[in-house]
N, C-alpha and C positions, 0 to 999 in steps of 0.2 A: 504494500500500500504506500502510495506517494505521500511524503510529508508536506503539509501545507504551511505556508508562511502565515504568520499572524499579523494582520494589518492594524496599525494605530497611526496616529498623527501627532506630531509635535507642533504646537502653536507658540509663536513668539511675537511679542509686541514690536511694532515699528512706529515711526513717526506718522506715517500715512496709512496705517492699518495693522494687519497681522499677517505673518507669514505662516504658511501651512505646509509642513514637510511630511511626506509619507515615511513611516517607520515600519520596516519589515522584520518581524521577530526580534525586535529590540535594536535594530541597526538602521539609522537613517538612510534613506535611498541616496542622499547626497554622498555619504561615505561609501556605499556599495559601488556607485558608478565611478567615483574618483579612483578607488582602488582598482577597478576593472581597467580604466583608461591608463593608469600608470603601468599596470602589469602588461598592457599591450603596446606600450611605448607611444601612446597618443600624446601629442603636444599641441596645444595645452591639454592638461589632464585636470578634470574637476572644474571648479568655477561655478558650480550649480548652487542654487538656493531654493527655498520653498516657494510655493505659489502665493500670490497676494490677491485673494478673491476680491478685495475692494478696488483693485487697480485694473482688472480685466473682466470682460463679460463672459464668464464661464457658464452662466445660467445656474439653475438649481444644482448645488453640488452633489446631491444624492443621485440625480440623473447623470451628471457629468462623470462621476467616478464609477457609474455602472456602464459607461459607454453608450448611453442612451440619449445624448444631446440631440435635439432636433436641428441644431445649427449645422448647415452644410459646410461651414468653415473646417470642421474636423475631418470631413471626408477628403478635402483638398490637402490637409496636412498628413493624412495617412495614419492618424492616431490622435492621441490626446496628450497635452502637456502634462507631464507628471512632475517635472521640476522646471524652474525658470533659472534665470541668471542670478548670481549672488548680488548683482547690482540692484535687483528689484524689478528690472524690466524683463518680463517673461520671454519676449521675442528675441532678446539680445543673445541668449545662449540656452535654449530650452532642451530638455530631454523629452522626446516624444516616444510613446509606446501605445500599442493596441490594447484595448480592454475588451475581453470576450467572456461571455458566460457559456460554459459547457457543462451540462448536467448540474451537479451540485458544487461546481467550482467556478471561481472567477480566475481568469488567467491574464497576466500582463506579459506581453512578449513583443517581438518585432520592434525593438528599440532602435532609435536613430537620433543623430545629432544633425539637424537640417543644414547647419552651416559647414558641416564636414561630411558631405554625402559619400565620400570614398571610405569612410571608416566602417569597419565590420563589427557590428554588435551582435551577431547571430549567436555567440556563445554567452551573452549576458542574459540570464534568465533561461527559460521562462520562470516566472514566479506564479505559483498557484495558491489560491486562498479558498478556504471553506466558504461557500456562498453565504451561509447564515451569519457567520462571524463577520464577514466582509460587509454584508448589507447593514448589519446592526451598527458597525463602526462608521460607515458612510452616513447613515441616517443621523447618528449623533453629531457628527462633524457638520453636516448640513444644517442641523437645528441651531448650532452655535454661530453660523454665518448667515442665517436667514434674514436677519435685520439689516444686512449690509447691501 
């Protein structure tokens, strides 16, 4: 039986809002991707930060993190922003990944850095989550950002 990652989010205050960073089984996604990029000799490596829901039109976060956004923008990107740039501008240096529901799991895979299209992220992930734990976590985080 495949081991599922446990999803949580780290929220940190900013001058212009709050940053929202996915945490997979206790390790921030920012750390996981930076380590992967260093191990693969990517330069620059890392440089990612959490998403700032107050600064970009993600729509309802529960739908967004389920890969159910009705916005066709995400189809053109080939996935969803899971991280933005450490500078706070999501489009400056995003990590994009696909979010798919398959049976009782949610899967994050097909990662890419759109500003470095020749980089190969095929061995990063996939990350699988138990659908019930994932949905519960996403619903909780969406409720915390609903007023923004």
